[in-house]
N, C-alpha and C positions, 0 to 999 in steps of 0.2 A: 770128416770135415765138419766144422761148425756151421750152423745155419745163421749165426748172428750176423747182422749187418752193422756197419759202422754207424755210430751215433750221428744224426744229422747236424751239420754245422748251422749256426744261426745265419739268417739272411735269406736271400733268394737269388735267382739267376735272371739276367736281362740280356736280350740280344739287341744289338744296335745295327742299324742299316749300313754303317760304314764298312763292317767286315763280317757281321753275323756271328762273331765269337761270343759264346755265353759268358757273361761277366758275373762273377760273384759279388754281390753288393749287400751291405747291411746298413739299414737306416734306423736310427734310434732318436728318441726325444721329440721335442717340439720347440718352435721358436725360430729365430734367424738361422739359416742353414750354414753349415761349415762342411767343407770337403777335405778329407784327410787322405793324402796319397803317399805311400811308403816308398823307400828307396829300392835299389836293385836287390832282387831275390828276397824281399821281405813280404809280409802278408798282412791281411786286415787285422789279425789278432795282436800285432805289434803295437797297435794304437789302443788297446783295451783300457788302460788306466787313464789315458788322456780323454778318450771318448766318455768314460764314466763321469769324469769331472765336468766336461762340457755339457753333457746331458743334465747334470745336476744344476748347472748354471743357466739352464733354459735355452739350450741350443738344439737344433736338429742336426745330428751328426751323420754324415754320409761317408762310409768307408767302402772301398772297392778294391778288387785285385785286378791289375792289368793283365792282358793276355799272357799266358805262360807263367803267371804268378798265383800263389795261394791256391784257390779252387777254381779259378777261371779256366776256360778252355785254352788250348795251345795257340800261340801266335801264328797267324797265317801270312803276315807280311812284316817287313822290317819296321821298327818303330821310328817315329819322328816327333819333334817337339810340337809341331802344328797338329799332327795326327792325334797325339795324346790330349792336346787342348780341345780338339773337336770331340774326342771321346768323352771328356768330362762334360762338355756342353750337351752332347747327345744323351748321356746318362741322366743328367738333371732333367732334361725334357721328358725322358721316359718315366722318371719318378714324380712328375707333376710339379717340379720346382723350377721350371724354366722361366717363370715370370719374376722370380726373386733374385736379388743380388746375394751373392754368396761370398763368404770368406774362404779362400782356398789356401791350404797349407801343404807344402811339398817338402819331403825330406830327401836329402842327398840328391841323387839323379832326378828324382821327381820334382825337385825345385825348378829344373828347366821346364818341365811340363806345366807346373803351376804358374810360372812367370809367363810362359807362352799363352796360357789361358787369359791371364790378366791383360795382356797386350792385345790379343785378338778379340776379346770379348769385354771391353771396358764397361759397357752398359750393364753387364751382368756380374761385375766384380765389386764387392764391398771392400775387401782388403786382401792383401797377399802376405803370407808368412813363409819365409824360407828357413828351414831348420837344418843347420849345418849343411847347406846346399852345395852342390857341385860348383866349382869356380874355374873358369878359364879366362885369364887376363888377355891372352892373345890367341891367334888362330891355333887350334889344336894340331899337334904334329902327328902325322901318320904317313907311313911309307907305302901303304897298300890302298888301292881304290875301294870304295864302299862295297861294290858288288863282290869283290874277292873276299873281303872280311866277312861279309854276310854268309857267303857260301862256305867258308871255312868254319864259321860258328855252327852252321847247320850240320856239316859233316861231323864235327867234334861232338855235337849234342847227340846225334844218332849213335856214334861210336860208344860214348860212355854209357848210353842206355842199353845198347846191345850187350855189353860185357857185364851189366848188372851193377855198375857203380852206384847209381842212385839208391837202389834197394839196399845195398850193403853199407854205404857210407853217408847217405843223404842226411838223416837226422843228426848223426855225429858231426858232420861238416857244418850243419846249421848251428848246433850248440857251440861248437868251437869258435865259429865266426862271431857269434853274439858275445861270448865271453871276451874275446879279443877287442871288441868294439865298444865295450862298456868301461866306465870308470871303476866298476867293481860289481860283482854279482853274477849269478848264473842266468841262464835263459829262463824267463818266467812263463814262456808259452806252454800251453797244455801239451803234454807229450803225445797224446793221441792225435791232436791236430798236426803237430810237427811231423809225426810219422805219415799221416795221411797226405800231407803236401810234399814233403821232401824226400820221400821214397820213390817219387815218380820222376821219370825222365822229362816229363812236360815242364816242370819247374826248372830243371837244369838247362834245358834247351831255351827256355824263355830268358833266363839270366844271361846265357851266352849270347843270345841274339841281341838283347838290349846293350850289353857291354860292347859288342862289335860295332854298334852304331853310335857309340858315345861321342866320338869326334864330330860326326855329322850333326848330332843333336846340339852339341855345344856351339858349333858354327852357325846353326840355324837360329839359335837364341841370340847370338851376337848380331846377326842380320836384323832380327826383329827389333832389337834395341835401337838400331840406327833408323828404323822406319816408323815404329809405333811407340808413342810415349806411354808411360804408366800414369794412370789417372787416379788410382786407388792408393790409400796409405799402405806402406810396405814396412815389414819388420824382418830383420835378419837376426836370428838367434843362433849363436855359435856355441858348440860344446867345447869345454876346456877342463882339463884335469890337472890342477896345479900340483897335485900330489904324485903325479906320474914320475917315473925315473927321469924321463926327458920330456917335459911339457912341450907340446908342439906350438910354440909361439909364432912360428912362421904361418901356420894354418890360421891362427887367430887373426894375424895381420891381414891375411888374404880375405877373410870373412869381413873384417872391418872395411877393407877397400871396396868389397862388393857393396856393402851397405852405403858407402859414400857415393859410389857410382850410380846407385839406384835412387839416391835421395831417401834412404830408408832409416828408420830407427834401428839402432844397433844395440843388442843386448848379449850378455854372455851367461850361459848356463853352466854352473860349476858346483861340485865336481861332476863332469859328464864326459863320456866318450862320444864317438860319432853317433851312437844310438841315443840321441838326446831324449826321445820320448820314453825310453825305458829307464834312464837314469834320473831324469828330472821331469816327470809327468806334470806335476803341479805348475812348474815354471812354463812348460810348453802351453798348458791350458790357459795360464794367465796371459801369455803372449798373444794367443789367438783372441782372447776376449778383449785385450787392450787394442788390438788392431781393429776390431769391430767398433770399439768405442771411438777410436780416431775417425773412422768412417762416419759415425753418427754426428760427431762434432763438425766434420767438414760439411755434411749435408745441412746441418742446422745453420752454419755460417752462410751457405748459399741461399737459404730461404729468408734470412734476416733482411 
């Protein structure tokens, strides 16, 4: 057996009082802070190109892995929109950024978490950016109670780990999913990091658990919309691939409707699949920067 150890990943681990799960976090750059939160089963390195552009533009970029994702510890409780919003706030406090307003960007399912943060912590939010975010126009449909769905996800996660599926198929499943979710191109993530994350049952269990609570998270955000207004500028950036065999115009319309409902600026990244940050990193970085400029303009107007 070789005595070599895996190369250390960039960043560090932080434990928050909410659940004690060690969170993998990477902080880079200096300037106004930006939090980047990736979608279901994605990791911090999926923001590499966007983070590089934002750091070059004079931003402090915070990337982290939610429990059961990337290199963070396994999830110990079912996720919720408010719980993830509090996690972002707690992480910023732990990093010494609690006194600053942040631009928070959420991709896919993490769009729910980012929006919850902006509604629950308006005094700490500079701007909100939703990148091809999850959309539920009405109450999510589910035939099973939350507890049963969560229990089934845990059982399935243990089962696939016990039979060795993550070790055998994890990296392949990750690469296949990324290719299918892009407008074109392979998975740019370093193969060593992909193996390190996706060969573990921890990541599979984390994704299954988050997916099992999707209807509840969506319903929670709908309730927050009825109770707490958004006070920060919002941008909705939707991915669209006009060259696809069947361009998903219905999804584009749903994203536009979301922007209208939130009073947000709407923009389209194209050509791009669901993984907008991989297909159009420059456009994502510009959207984040523009949102921050909107916030600065609003604050300037308030002080005139």
